[in-house]
CHARMM-style PDB file with segment names, atoms N, HN, CA, C and O in Angstrom:
ATOM      1  N   MET     1     -44.450  84.440-149.274  1.00  0.00      PROA
ATOM      2  CA  MET     1     -42.740  83.969-149.079  1.00  0.00      PROA
ATOM      3  C   MET     1     -42.315  83.812-150.596  1.00  0.00      PROA
ATOM      4  O   MET     1     -42.578  82.871-151.344  1.00  0.00      PROA
ATOM      5  N   ASP     2     -41.453  85.186-150.923  1.00  0.00      PROA
ATOM      6  HN  ASP     2     -41.239  85.951-150.315  1.00  0.00      PROA
ATOM      7  CA  ASP     2     -40.580  84.133-151.969  1.00  0.00      PROA
ATOM      8  C   ASP     2     -39.047  84.418-151.099  1.00  0.00      PROA
ATOM      9  O   ASP     2     -38.791  85.347-150.333  1.00  0.00      PROA
ATOM     10  N   ASP     3     -37.887  82.911-151.656  1.00  0.00      PROA
ATOM     11  HN  ASP     3     -38.095  82.156-152.279  1.00  0.00      PROA
ATOM     12  CA  ASP     3     -37.448  81.929-151.126  1.00  0.00      PROA
ATOM     13  C   ASP     3     -35.746  81.739-151.856  1.00  0.00      PROA
ATOM     14  O   ASP     3     -36.218  81.389-152.938  1.00  0.00      PROA
ATOM     15  N   ASN     4     -35.417  81.729-151.912  1.00  0.00      PROA
ATOM     16  HN  ASN     4     -35.034  82.013-151.033  1.00  0.00      PROA
ATOM     17  CA  ASN     4     -34.436  80.930-152.912  1.00  0.00      PROA
ATOM     18  C   ASN     4     -34.621  79.132-153.382  1.00  0.00      PROA
ATOM     19  O   ASN     4     -33.964  78.446-154.165  1.00  0.00      PROA
ATOM     20  N   ALA     5     -35.222  78.965-152.941  1.00  0.00      PROA
ATOM     21  HN  ALA     5     -35.756  79.523-152.305  1.00  0.00      PROA
ATOM     22  CA  ALA     5     -35.815  77.205-152.347  1.00  0.00      PROA
ATOM     23  C   ALA     5     -37.115  77.264-153.180  1.00  0.00      PROA
ATOM     24  O   ALA     5     -37.874  76.441-152.668  1.00  0.00      PROA
ATOM     25  N   SER     6     -37.736  77.879-154.263  1.00  0.00      PROA
ATOM     26  HN  SER     6     -37.119  78.547-154.680  1.00  0.00      PROA
ATOM     27  CA  SER     6     -38.914  77.884-154.805  1.00  0.00      PROA
ATOM     28  C   SER     6     -38.085  77.883-155.823  1.00  0.00      PROA
ATOM     29  O   SER     6     -36.924  78.126-156.154  1.00  0.00      PROA
ATOM     30  N   MET     7     -39.916  77.231-156.493  1.00  0.00      PROA
ATOM     31  HN  MET     7     -40.858  77.034-156.224  1.00  0.00      PROA
ATOM     32  CA  MET     7     -39.537  78.082-158.175  1.00  0.00      PROA
ATOM     33  C   MET     7     -41.133  78.580-158.526  1.00  0.00      PROA
ATOM     34  O   MET     7     -42.035  77.870-158.081  1.00  0.00      PROA
ATOM     35  N   SER     8     -41.492  79.793-159.320  1.00  0.00      PROA
ATOM     36  HN  SER     8     -40.759  80.369-159.681  1.00  0.00      PROA
ATOM     37  CA  SER     8     -42.640  79.793-159.757  1.00  0.00      PROA
ATOM     38  C   SER     8     -42.355  78.978-160.983  1.00  0.00      PROA
ATOM     39  O   SER     8     -41.371  78.431-161.481  1.00  0.00      PROA
ATOM     40  N   LEU     9     -44.710  79.251-161.495  1.00  0.00      PROA
ATOM     41  HN  LEU     9     -45.509  79.695-161.090  1.00  0.00      PROA
ATOM     42  CA  LEU     9     -44.733  78.094-162.064  1.00  0.00      PROA
ATOM     43  C   LEU     9     -44.235  78.569-163.624  1.00  0.00      PROA
ATOM     44  O   LEU     9     -44.550  77.548-164.234  1.00  0.00      PROA
ATOM     45  N   ALA    10     -43.786  79.272-164.417  1.00  0.00      PROA
ATOM     46  HN  ALA    10     -43.529  80.102-163.921  1.00  0.00      PROA
ATOM     47  CA  ALA    10     -43.152  79.589-165.484  1.00  0.00      PROA
ATOM     48  C   ALA    10     -41.188  78.909-165.268  1.00  0.00      PROA
ATOM     49  O   ALA    10     -40.394  78.755-166.196  1.00  0.00      PROA
ATOM     50  N   GLU    11     -40.962  78.683-163.998  1.00  0.00      PROA
ATOM     51  HN  GLU    11     -41.608  78.808-163.245  1.00  0.00      PROA
ATOM     52  CA  GLU    11     -39.885  79.391-163.944  1.00  0.00      PROA
ATOM     53  C   GLU    11     -39.778  77.576-163.973  1.00  0.00      PROA
ATOM     54  O   GLU    11     -38.842  76.926-164.440  1.00  0.00      PROA
ATOM     55  N   VAL    12     -40.737  77.165-163.481  1.00  0.00      PROA
ATOM     56  HN  VAL    12     -41.497  77.693-163.102  1.00  0.00      PROA
ATOM     57  CA  VAL    12     -40.479  75.337-163.509  1.00  0.00      PROA
ATOM     58  C   VAL    12     -40.441  74.970-165.576  1.00  0.00      PROA
ATOM     59  O   VAL    12     -39.893  74.107-166.261  1.00  0.00      PROA
ATOM     60  N   GLN    13     -41.421  76.275-165.912  1.00  0.00      PROA
ATOM     61  HN  GLN    13     -41.866  76.976-165.355  1.00  0.00      PROA
ATOM     62  CA  GLN    13     -41.524  75.992-167.343  1.00  0.00      PROA
ATOM     63  C   GLN    13     -40.956  75.723-168.072  1.00  0.00      PROA
ATOM     64  O   GLN    13     -41.016  75.055-169.105  1.00  0.00      PROA
ATOM     65  N   VAL    14     -40.105  76.440-167.378  1.00  0.00      PROA
ATOM     66  HN  VAL    14     -40.056  76.983-166.540  1.00  0.00      PROA
ATOM     67  CA  VAL    14     -38.957  76.556-168.605  1.00  0.00      PROA
ATOM     68  C   VAL    14     -37.623  75.950-168.641  1.00  0.00      PROA
ATOM     69  O   VAL    14     -36.552  76.046-169.241  1.00  0.00      PROA
ATOM     70  N   ARG    15     -38.223  75.254-167.674  1.00  0.00      PROA
ATOM     71  HN  ARG    15     -39.093  75.176-167.187  1.00  0.00      PROA
ATOM     72  CA  ARG    15     -36.242  74.323-166.653  1.00  0.00      PROA
ATOM     73  C   ARG    15     -37.566  72.491-166.980  1.00  0.00      PROA
ATOM     74  O   ARG    15     -37.218  71.382-166.575  1.00  0.00      PROA
ATOM     75  N   ARG    16     -39.119  72.779-167.853  1.00  0.00      PROA
ATOM     76  HN  ARG    16     -39.402  73.680-168.182  1.00  0.00      PROA
ATOM     77  CA  ARG    16     -39.449  71.416-168.372  1.00  0.00      PROA
ATOM     78  C   ARG    16     -39.126  71.037-169.123  1.00  0.00      PROA
ATOM     79  O   ARG    16     -38.692  69.906-169.342  1.00  0.00      PROA
ATOM     80  N   ASP    17     -39.413  73.013-170.533  1.00  0.00      PROA
ATOM     81  HN  ASP    17     -39.765  73.932-170.354  1.00  0.00      PROA
ATOM     82  CA  ASP    17     -39.246  72.948-172.374  1.00  0.00      PROA
ATOM     83  C   ASP    17     -37.786  73.001-172.100  1.00  0.00      PROA
ATOM     84  O   ASP    17     -37.381  73.294-173.225  1.00  0.00      PROA
ATOM     85  N   ALA    18     -36.489  72.893-171.186  1.00  0.00      PROA
ATOM     86  HN  ALA    18     -36.818  72.656-170.272  1.00  0.00      PROA
ATOM     87  CA  ALA    18     -35.654  72.974-172.159  1.00  0.00      PROA
ATOM     88  C   ALA    18     -35.227  71.612-171.267  1.00  0.00      PROA
ATOM     89  O   ALA    18     -34.071  72.010-171.122  1.00  0.00      PROA
ATOM     90  N   ALA    19     -35.227  70.245-170.508  1.00  0.00      PROA
ATOM     91  HN  ALA    19     -36.165  69.921-170.626  1.00  0.00      PROA
ATOM     92  CA  ALA    19     -34.930  69.643-170.091  1.00  0.00      PROA
ATOM     93  C   ALA    19     -35.774  68.814-171.771  1.00  0.00      PROA
ATOM     94  O   ALA    19     -34.983  68.316-172.572  1.00  0.00      PROA
ATOM     95  N   ARG    20     -36.769  68.783-171.990  1.00  0.00      PROA
ATOM     96  HN  ARG    20     -37.412  69.188-171.340  1.00  0.00      PROA
ATOM     97  CA  ARG    20     -37.710  68.049-172.680  1.00  0.00      PROA
ATOM     98  C   ARG    20     -36.362  68.405-173.839  1.00  0.00      PROA
ATOM     99  O   ARG    20     -35.615  67.483-174.166  1.00  0.00      PROA
ATOM    100  N   LYS    21     -36.179  69.683-174.343  1.00  0.00      PROA
ATOM    101  HN  LYS    21     -36.787  70.431-174.077  1.00  0.00      PROA
ATOM    102  CA  LYS    21     -35.038  69.995-175.899  1.00  0.00      PROA
ATOM    103  C   LYS    21     -33.685  69.144-175.614  1.00  0.00      PROA
ATOM    104  O   LYS    21     -33.023  68.484-176.414  1.00  0.00      PROA
ATOM    105  N   ASP    22     -33.460  69.384-174.088  1.00  0.00      PROA
ATOM    106  HN  ASP    22     -33.999  69.921-173.438  1.00  0.00      PROA
ATOM    107  CA  ASP    22     -31.958  68.599-173.677  1.00  0.00      PROA
ATOM    108  C   ASP    22     -32.691  66.568-174.767  1.00  0.00      PROA
ATOM    109  O   ASP    22     -32.230  65.933-175.715  1.00  0.00      PROA
ATOM    110  N   LEU    23     -33.858  66.380-173.902  1.00  0.00      PROA
ATOM    111  HN  LEU    23     -34.233  66.896-173.131  1.00  0.00      PROA
ATOM    112  CA  LEU    23     -33.529  64.680-174.232  1.00  0.00      PROA
ATOM    113  C   LEU    23     -34.148  64.917-175.037  1.00  0.00      PROA
ATOM    114  O   LEU    23     -34.738  63.878-174.742  1.00  0.00      PROA
ATOM    115  N   GLU    24     -35.050  65.534-176.440  1.00  0.00      PROA
ATOM    116  HN  GLU    24     -34.571  66.379-176.681  1.00  0.00      PROA
ATOM    117  CA  GLU    24     -35.194  65.528-177.999  1.00  0.00      PROA
ATOM    118  C   GLU    24     -33.706  65.274-178.227  1.00  0.00      PROA
ATOM    119  O   GLU    24     -33.593  64.176-178.771  1.00  0.00      PROA
ATOM    120  N   ARG    25     -32.224  65.996-177.978  1.00  0.00      PROA
ATOM    121  HN  ARG    25     -32.316  66.888-177.536  1.00  0.00      PROA
ATOM    122  CA  ARG    25     -31.388  66.194-178.790  1.00  0.00      PROA
ATOM    123  C   ARG    25     -29.993  65.032-178.583  1.00  0.00      PROA
ATOM    124  O   ARG    25     -29.166  64.806-179.466  1.00  0.00      PROA
ATOM    125  N   TRP    26     -29.998  64.482-177.382  1.00  0.00      PROA
ATOM    126  HN  TRP    26     -30.670  64.665-176.665  1.00  0.00      PROA
ATOM    127  CA  TRP    26     -29.720  63.093-177.085  1.00  0.00      PROA
ATOM    128  C   TRP    26     -30.777  62.661-177.451  1.00  0.00      PROA
ATOM    129  O   TRP    26     -31.198  62.924-176.325  1.00  0.00      PROA
ATOM    130  N   GLN    27     -31.972  62.080-178.136  1.00  0.00      PROA
ATOM    131  HN  GLN    27     -31.630  61.867-179.051  1.00  0.00      PROA
ATOM    132  CA  GLN    27     -33.015  61.169-178.268  1.00  0.00      PROA
ATOM    133  C   GLN    27     -31.344  60.768-179.202  1.00  0.00      PROA
ATOM    134  O   GLN    27     -30.637  59.762-179.132  1.00  0.00      PROA
ATOM    135  N   ARG    28     -31.167  62.169-180.101  1.00  0.00      PROA
ATOM    136  HN  ARG    28     -31.741  62.986-180.157  1.00  0.00      PROA
ATOM    137  CA  ARG    28     -31.119  62.157-181.683  1.00  0.00      PROA
ATOM    138  C   ARG    28     -30.229  61.901-181.682  1.00  0.00      PROA
ATOM    139  O   ARG    28     -29.790  61.861-182.832  1.00  0.00      PROA
ATOM    140  N   VAL    29     -28.993  61.451-180.388  1.00  0.00      PROA
ATOM    141  HN  VAL    29     -29.349  61.484-179.454  1.00  0.00      PROA
ATOM    142  CA  VAL    29     -27.499  61.652-180.825  1.00  0.00      PROA
ATOM    143  C   VAL    29     -27.841  59.743-181.104  1.00  0.00      PROA
ATOM    144  O   VAL    29     -27.588  59.266-182.210  1.00  0.00      PROA
ATOM    145  N   LEU    30     -28.580  58.592-179.644  1.00  0.00      PROA
ATOM    146  HN  LEU    30     -28.786  58.979-178.745  1.00  0.00      PROA
ATOM    147  CA  LEU    30     -28.959  58.002-179.298  1.00  0.00      PROA
ATOM    148  C   LEU    30     -29.303  57.225-180.765  1.00  0.00      PROA
ATOM    149  O   LEU    30     -28.894  56.091-181.015  1.00  0.00      PROA
ATOM    150  N   ASP    31     -30.231  58.138-181.805  1.00  0.00      PROA
ATOM    151  HN  ASP    31     -30.564  59.059-181.602  1.00  0.00      PROA
ATOM    152  CA  ASP    31     -30.741  58.001-182.879  1.00  0.00      PROA
ATOM    153  C   ASP    31     -30.077  57.122-184.273  1.00  0.00      PROA
ATOM    154  O   ASP    31     -30.503  56.251-185.031  1.00  0.00      PROA
ATOM    155  N   LYS    32     -28.434  58.112-184.078  1.00  0.00      PROA
ATOM    156  HN  LYS    32     -28.087  58.820-183.462  1.00  0.00      PROA
ATOM    157  CA  LYS    32     -27.585  57.956-185.294  1.00  0.00      PROA
ATOM    158  C   LYS    32     -26.248  56.679-184.567  1.00  0.00      PROA
ATOM    159  O   LYS    32     -25.130  56.485-185.044  1.00  0.00      PROA
ATOM    160  N   LYS    33     -26.776  56.081-183.484  1.00  0.00      PROA
ATOM    161  HN  LYS    33     -27.684  56.238-183.096  1.00  0.00      PROA
ATOM    162  CA  LYS    33     -25.919  55.159-183.310  1.00  0.00      PROA
ATOM    163  C   LYS    33     -25.081  54.419-183.661  1.00  0.00      PROA
ATOM    164  O   LYS    33     -25.260  53.247-183.328  1.00  0.00      PROA
ATOM    165  N   ALA    34     -23.944  54.710-184.390  1.00  0.00      PROA
ATOM    166  HN  ALA    34     -23.799  55.662-184.660  1.00  0.00      PROA
ATOM    167  CA  ALA    34     -24.155  53.106-185.290  1.00  0.00      PROA
ATOM    168  C   ALA    34     -22.867  53.797-185.555  1.00  0.00      PROA
ATOM    169  O   ALA    34     -22.864  55.026-185.620  1.00  0.00      PROA
ATOM    170  N   CYS    35     -20.796  52.511-185.856  1.00  0.00      PROA
ATOM    171  HN  CYS    35     -20.799  51.513-185.803  1.00  0.00      PROA
ATOM    172  CA  CYS    35     -20.780  53.049-186.438  1.00  0.00      PROA
ATOM    173  C   CYS    35     -19.185  54.173-186.619  1.00  0.00      PROA
ATOM    174  O   CYS    35     -18.000  54.160-186.288  1.00  0.00      PROA
ATOM    175  N   ASP    36     -20.329  55.184-187.486  1.00  0.00      PROA
ATOM    176  HN  ASP    36     -21.293  55.194-187.755  1.00  0.00      PROA
ATOM    177  CA  ASP    36     -19.402  55.961-188.758  1.00  0.00      PROA
ATOM    178  C   ASP    36     -20.122  57.812-187.869  1.00  0.00      PROA
ATOM    179  O   ASP    36     -19.816  58.970-188.154  1.00  0.00      PROA
ATOM    180  N   SER    37     -21.111  57.264-186.792  1.00  0.00      PROA
ATOM    181  HN  SER    37     -21.359  56.323-186.561  1.00  0.00      PROA
ATOM    182  CA  SER    37     -20.743  58.474-184.988  1.00  0.00      PROA
ATOM    183  C   SER    37     -20.025  57.633-183.944  1.00  0.00      PROA
ATOM    184  O   SER    37     -19.920  57.914-182.750  1.00  0.00      PROA
ATOM    185  N   CYS    38     -19.622  56.729-184.467  1.00  0.00      PROA
ATOM    186  HN  CYS    38     -19.707  56.500-185.437  1.00  0.00      PROA
ATOM    187  CA  CYS    38     -18.338  56.760-183.228  1.00  0.00      PROA
ATOM    188  C   CYS    38     -17.561  57.289-183.373  1.00  0.00      PROA
ATOM    189  O   CYS    38     -17.395  57.805-184.478  1.00  0.00      PROA
ATOM    190  N   ILE    39     -16.331  57.529-182.010  1.00  0.00      PROA
ATOM    191  HN  ILE    39     -16.465  57.110-181.112  1.00  0.00      PROA
ATOM    192  CA  ILE    39     -15.633  58.569-182.298  1.00  0.00      PROA
ATOM    193  C   ILE    39     -14.175  56.976-182.557  1.00  0.00      PROA
ATOM    194  O   ILE    39     -13.015  57.166-182.924  1.00  0.00      PROA
ATOM    195  N   HSD    40     -14.645  55.943-182.303  1.00  0.00      PROA
ATOM    196  HN  HSD    40     -15.587  55.788-182.005  1.00  0.00      PROA
ATOM    197  CA  HSD    40     -12.800  54.927-182.700  1.00  0.00      PROA
ATOM    198  C   HSD    40     -13.019  54.996-184.543  1.00  0.00      PROA
ATOM    199  O   HSD    40     -12.084  55.264-185.299  1.00  0.00      PROA
ATOM    200  N   TRP    41     -14.217  54.742-184.940  1.00  0.00      PROA
ATOM    201  HN  TRP    41     -14.977  54.525-184.326  1.00  0.00      PROA
ATOM    202  CA  TRP    41     -14.370  54.325-185.989  1.00  0.00      PROA
ATOM    203  C   TRP    41     -12.755  55.675-187.212  1.00  0.00      PROA
ATOM    204  O   TRP    41     -12.004  56.649-187.150  1.00  0.00      PROA
ATOM    205  N   THR    42     -13.133  54.857-187.839  1.00  0.00      PROA
ATOM    206  HN  THR    42     -13.744  54.067-187.888  1.00  0.00      PROA
ATOM    207  CA  THR    42     -11.585  54.976-188.970  1.00  0.00      PROA
ATOM    208  C   THR    42     -11.960  54.811-189.761  1.00  0.00      PROA
ATOM    209  O   THR    42     -11.093  54.259-190.438  1.00  0.00      PROA
ATOM    210  N   GLY    43     -13.405  54.975-190.663  1.00  0.00      PROA
ATOM    211  HN  GLY    43     -14.109  55.423-190.113  1.00  0.00      PROA
ATOM    212  CA  GLY    43     -13.356  55.055-192.091  1.00  0.00      PROA
ATOM    213  C   GLY    43     -13.158  53.747-192.346  1.00  0.00      PROA
ATOM    214  O   GLY    43     -13.897  53.449-193.284  1.00  0.00      PROA
ATOM    215  N   HSD    44     -12.530  52.813-191.984  1.00  0.00      PROA
ATOM    216  HN  HSD    44     -11.929  53.055-191.223  1.00  0.00      PROA
ATOM    217  CA  HSD    44     -11.833  51.730-192.797  1.00  0.00      PROA
ATOM    218  C   HSD    44     -11.895  50.812-191.602  1.00  0.00      PROA
ATOM    219  O   HSD    44     -11.317  49.735-191.747  1.00  0.00      PROA
ATOM    220  N   GLY    45     -12.370  50.994-190.681  1.00  0.00      PROA
ATOM    221  HN  GLY    45     -12.839  51.869-190.563  1.00  0.00      PROA
ATOM    222  CA  GLY    45     -12.192  49.844-189.174  1.00  0.00      PROA
ATOM    223  C   GLY    45     -12.072  50.216-187.714  1.00  0.00      PROA
ATOM    224  O   GLY    45     -10.939  50.697-187.731  1.00  0.00      PROA
ATOM    225  N   CYS    46     -12.451  50.309-186.555  1.00  0.00      PROA
ATOM    226  HN  CYS    46     -13.372  49.919-186.542  1.00  0.00      PROA
ATOM    227  CA  CYS    46     -12.532  50.462-185.698  1.00  0.00      PROA
ATOM    228  C   CYS    46     -11.005  49.871-184.858  1.00  0.00      PROA
ATOM    229  O   CYS    46     -10.336  48.841-184.933  1.00  0.00      PROA
ATOM    230  N   LYS    47     -10.908  51.359-183.926  1.00  0.00      PROA
ATOM    231  HN  LYS    47     -11.452  52.196-183.865  1.00  0.00      PROA
ATOM    232  CA  LYS    47      -9.264  51.530-182.940  1.00  0.00      PROA
ATOM    233  C   LYS    47     -10.479  50.598-182.280  1.00  0.00      PROA
ATOM    234  O   LYS    47     -11.461  51.075-182.850  1.00  0.00      PROA
ATOM    235  N   ALA    48     -10.658  50.221-181.968  1.00  0.00      PROA
ATOM    236  HN  ALA    48      -9.861  49.834-181.504  1.00  0.00      PROA
ATOM    237  CA  ALA    48     -11.494  50.030-180.076  1.00  0.00      PROA
ATOM    238  C   ALA    48     -11.032  48.561-180.411  1.00  0.00      PROA
ATOM    239  O   ALA    48     -10.620  47.915-179.447  1.00  0.00      PROA
ATOM    240  N   SER    49     -11.045  47.726-182.069  1.00  0.00      PROA
ATOM    241  HN  SER    49     -11.379  48.250-182.852  1.00  0.00      PROA
ATOM    242  CA  SER    49     -11.068  46.592-182.046  1.00  0.00      PROA
ATOM    243  C   SER    49      -9.898  46.527-182.772  1.00  0.00      PROA
ATOM    244  O   SER    49     -10.034  45.910-183.828  1.00  0.00      PROA
ATOM    245  N   GLY    50      -8.447  47.095-182.492  1.00  0.00      PROA
ATOM    246  HN  GLY    50      -8.337  47.596-181.634  1.00  0.00      PROA
ATOM    247  CA  GLY    50      -7.436  46.615-183.038  1.00  0.00      PROA
ATOM    248  C   GLY    50      -7.056  46.744-184.750  1.00  0.00      PROA
ATOM    249  O   GLY    50      -6.073  46.363-185.385  1.00  0.00      PROA
ATOM    250  N   GLY    51      -8.523  47.581-185.233  1.00  0.00      PROA
ATOM    251  HN  GLY    51      -9.322  47.891-184.717  1.00  0.00      PROA
ATOM    252  CA  GLY    51      -9.057  47.889-186.962  1.00  0.00      PROA
ATOM    253  C   GLY    51      -9.519  46.711-187.387  1.00  0.00      PROA
ATOM    254  O   GLY    51      -9.132  46.392-188.511  1.00  0.00      PROA
ATOM    255  N   ALA    52     -10.222  45.973-186.839  1.00  0.00      PROA
ATOM    256  HN  ALA    52     -10.536  46.232-185.926  1.00  0.00      PROA
ATOM    257  CA  ALA    52     -10.681  45.081-187.302  1.00  0.00      PROA
ATOM    258  C   ALA    52     -12.540  46.052-188.089  1.00  0.00      PROA
ATOM    259  O   ALA    52     -13.119  47.023-187.602  1.00  0.00      PROA
ATOM    260  N   VAL    53     -12.927  45.226-189.379  1.00  0.00      PROA
ATOM    261  HN  VAL    53     -12.456  44.438-189.774  1.00  0.00      PROA
ATOM    262  CA  VAL    53     -13.874  45.741-189.474  1.00  0.00      PROA
ATOM    263  C   VAL    53     -15.586  44.384-189.100  1.00  0.00      PROA
ATOM    264  O   VAL    53     -15.836  43.217-189.401  1.00  0.00      PROA
ATOM    265  N   PRO    54     -16.118  45.202-188.531  1.00  0.00      PROA
ATOM    266  CA  PRO    54     -17.102  44.612-187.329  1.00  0.00      PROA
ATOM    267  C   PRO    54     -18.024  44.492-189.574  1.00  0.00      PROA
ATOM    268  O   PRO    54     -17.896  44.851-190.744  1.00  0.00      PROA
ATOM    269  N   PRO    55     -19.024  43.519-188.359  1.00  0.00      PROA
ATOM    270  CA  PRO    55     -20.214  42.794-189.134  1.00  0.00      PROA
ATOM    271  C   PRO    55     -20.841  44.242-190.135  1.00  0.00      PROA
ATOM    272  O   PRO    55     -20.653  45.458-190.097  1.00  0.00      PROA
ATOM    273  N   ALA    56     -21.285  43.730-190.599  1.00  0.00      PROA
ATOM    274  HN  ALA    56     -21.438  42.743-190.630  1.00  0.00      PROA
ATOM    275  CA  ALA    56     -22.209  45.226-190.866  1.00  0.00      PROA
ATOM    276  C   ALA    56     -23.805  45.242-190.379  1.00  0.00      PROA
ATOM    277  O   ALA    56     -24.589  46.105-190.773  1.00  0.00      PROA
ATOM    278  N   GLU    57     -24.164  44.195-189.490  1.00  0.00      PROA
ATOM    279  HN  GLU    57     -23.527  43.494-189.170  1.00  0.00      PROA
ATOM    280  CA  GLU    57     -25.738  44.946-188.424  1.00  0.00      PROA
ATOM    281  C   GLU    57     -23.925  45.261-187.777  1.00  0.00      PROA
ATOM    282  O   GLU    57     -23.063  45.203-188.654  1.00  0.00      PROA
ATOM    283  N   VAL    58     -23.713  45.397-187.140  1.00  0.00      PROA
ATOM    284  HN  VAL    58     -24.414  45.445-186.428  1.00  0.00      PROA
ATOM    285  CA  VAL    58     -23.040  45.976-186.162  1.00  0.00      PROA
ATOM    286  C   VAL    58     -22.167  47.571-186.425  1.00  0.00      PROA
ATOM    287  O   VAL    58     -22.015  48.437-185.563  1.00  0.00      PROA
ATOM    288  N   GLN    59     -21.762  47.616-187.616  1.00  0.00      PROA
ATOM    289  HN  GLN    59     -21.885  46.912-188.316  1.00  0.00      PROA
ATOM    290  CA  GLN    59     -22.235  48.806-187.289  1.00  0.00      PROA
ATOM    291  C   GLN    59     -23.034  49.914-187.997  1.00  0.00      PROA
ATOM    292  O   GLN    59     -22.833  51.128-188.022  1.00  0.00      PROA
ATOM    293  N   ARG    60     -24.529  48.749-188.881  1.00  0.00      PROA
ATOM    294  HN  ARG    60     -24.692  47.763-188.860  1.00  0.00      PROA
ATOM    295  CA  ARG    60     -25.529  50.407-188.408  1.00  0.00      PROA
ATOM    296  C   ARG    60     -25.782  50.296-187.117  1.00  0.00      PROA
ATOM    297  O   ARG    60     -25.618  51.447-186.714  1.00  0.00      PROA
ATOM    298  N   THR    61     -26.216  49.338-185.789  1.00  0.00      PROA
ATOM    299  HN  THR    61     -26.349  48.403-186.116  1.00  0.00      PROA
ATOM    300  CA  THR    61     -26.091  49.879-184.669  1.00  0.00      PROA
ATOM    301  C   THR    61     -25.176  50.034-184.071  1.00  0.00      PROA
ATOM    302  O   THR    61     -25.482  50.727-183.101  1.00  0.00      PROA
ATOM    303  N   GLY    62     -24.213  49.802-184.064  1.00  0.00      PROA
ATOM    304  HN  GLY    62     -23.964  49.238-184.852  1.00  0.00      PROA
ATOM    305  CA  GLY    62     -22.949  50.190-183.195  1.00  0.00      PROA
ATOM    306  C   GLY    62     -22.509  49.141-182.299  1.00  0.00      PROA
ATOM    307  O   GLY    62     -22.473  47.915-182.405  1.00  0.00      PROA
ATOM    308  N   CYS    63     -22.192  49.933-181.412  1.00  0.00      PROA
ATOM    309  HN  CYS    63     -22.221  50.929-181.326  1.00  0.00      PROA
ATOM    310  CA  CYS    63     -21.276  48.193-180.056  1.00  0.00      PROA
ATOM    311  C   CYS    63     -21.374  48.811-178.245  1.00  0.00      PROA
ATOM    312  O   CYS    63     -21.596  49.731-177.457  1.00  0.00      PROA
ATOM    313  N   GLN    64     -21.099  47.787-178.420  1.00  0.00      PROA
ATOM    314  HN  GLN    64     -20.918  47.040-179.059  1.00  0.00      PROA
ATOM    315  CA  GLN    64     -21.073  48.024-176.915  1.00  0.00      PROA
ATOM    316  C   GLN    64     -19.847  49.618-176.243  1.00  0.00      PROA
ATOM    317  O   GLN    64     -20.260  50.276-175.288  1.00  0.00      PROA
ATOM    318  N   ALA    65     -18.340  50.015-176.960  1.00  0.00      PROA
ATOM    319  HN  ALA    65     -18.004  49.480-177.736  1.00  0.00      PROA
ATOM    320  CA  ALA    65     -17.701  50.467-177.444  1.00  0.00      PROA
ATOM    321  C   ALA    65     -18.415  51.608-177.769  1.00  0.00      PROA
ATOM    322  O   ALA    65     -18.429  51.888-176.570  1.00  0.00      PROA
ATOM    323  N   TRP    66     -18.835  52.244-178.115  1.00  0.00      PROA
ATOM    324  HN  TRP    66     -18.824  52.017-179.089  1.00  0.00      PROA
ATOM    325  CA  TRP    66     -19.112  52.846-179.121  1.00  0.00      PROA
ATOM    326  C   TRP    66     -18.931  53.893-178.575  1.00  0.00      PROA
ATOM    327  O   TRP    66     -18.469  53.566-177.483  1.00  0.00      PROA
ATOM    328  N   ARG    67     -19.006  55.247-178.619  1.00  0.00      PROA
ATOM    329  HN  ARG    67     -19.382  55.513-179.507  1.00  0.00      PROA
ATOM    330  CA  ARG    67     -18.711  56.575-178.064  1.00  0.00      PROA
ATOM    331  C   ARG    67     -18.943  57.847-178.568  1.00  0.00      PROA
ATOM    332  O   ARG    67     -18.082  57.871-179.448  1.00  0.00      PROA
ATOM    333  N   TYR    68     -19.447  58.813-178.621  1.00  0.00      PROA
ATOM    334  HN  TYR    68     -20.147  58.794-177.907  1.00  0.00      PROA
ATOM    335  CA  TYR    68     -19.728  59.783-178.755  1.00  0.00      PROA
ATOM    336  C   TYR    68     -18.879  61.096-178.480  1.00  0.00      PROA
ATOM    337  O   TYR    68     -18.481  61.375-177.349  1.00  0.00      PROA
ATOM    338  N   ASP    69     -18.588  62.017-179.792  1.00  0.00      PROA
ATOM    339  HN  ASP    69     -18.911  61.790-180.710  1.00  0.00      PROA
ATOM    340  CA  ASP    69     -17.364  63.729-179.783  1.00  0.00      PROA
ATOM    341  C   ASP    69     -18.582  63.957-179.224  1.00  0.00      PROA
ATOM    342  O   ASP    69     -19.675  63.811-179.772  1.00  0.00      PROA
ATOM    343  N   LEU    70     -18.205  64.571-177.349  1.00  0.00      PROA
ATOM    344  HN  LEU    70     -17.318  64.690-176.903  1.00  0.00      PROA
ATOM    345  CA  LEU    70     -19.472  65.888-177.834  1.00  0.00      PROA
ATOM    346  C   LEU    70     -18.458  67.188-178.303  1.00  0.00      PROA
ATOM    347  O   LEU    70     -18.302  68.117-177.512  1.00  0.00      PROA
ATOM    348  N   ILE    71     -17.845  67.196-179.510  1.00  0.00      PROA
ATOM    349  HN  ILE    71     -17.972  66.441-180.153  1.00  0.00      PROA
ATOM    350  CA  ILE    71     -17.228  68.213-179.766  1.00  0.00      PROA
ATOM    351  C   ILE    71     -17.805  68.282-181.705  1.00  0.00      PROA
ATOM    352  O   ILE    71     -17.184  67.848-182.675  1.00  0.00      PROA
ATOM    353  N   PRO    72     -18.658  68.725-181.687  1.00  0.00      PROA
ATOM    354  CA  PRO    72     -19.412  68.546-183.889  1.00  0.00      PROA
ATOM    355  C   PRO    72     -18.794  68.530-184.761  1.00  0.00      PROA
ATOM    356  O   PRO    72     -18.861  68.151-185.930  1.00  0.00      PROA
ATOM    357  N   PHE    73     -17.769  69.237-183.777  1.00  0.00      PROA
ATOM    358  HN  PHE    73     -17.714  69.546-182.827  1.00  0.00      PROA
ATOM    359  CA  PHE    73     -16.694  70.157-185.367  1.00  0.00      PROA
ATOM    360  C   PHE    73     -14.885  69.604-185.299  1.00  0.00      PROA
ATOM    361  OT1 PHE    73     -14.080  70.019-186.133  1.00  0.00      PROA
TER     362      PHE     73
END
């Protein structure tokens, strides 16, 4: 029986592999989470905190206001 509500083994494997690649991509984004990868960071301070410069530890790990720019250029 072939219908639109089912997938072949090959289709499942393709989707699994695509999901794995997507997960790896997002993990790399999280691994780089820091002030310098945040849309709020100006290079001199944080726009989300009124221009304040976060402590070094926060700059290395990011904070709750951290936002990722989905446009990579």
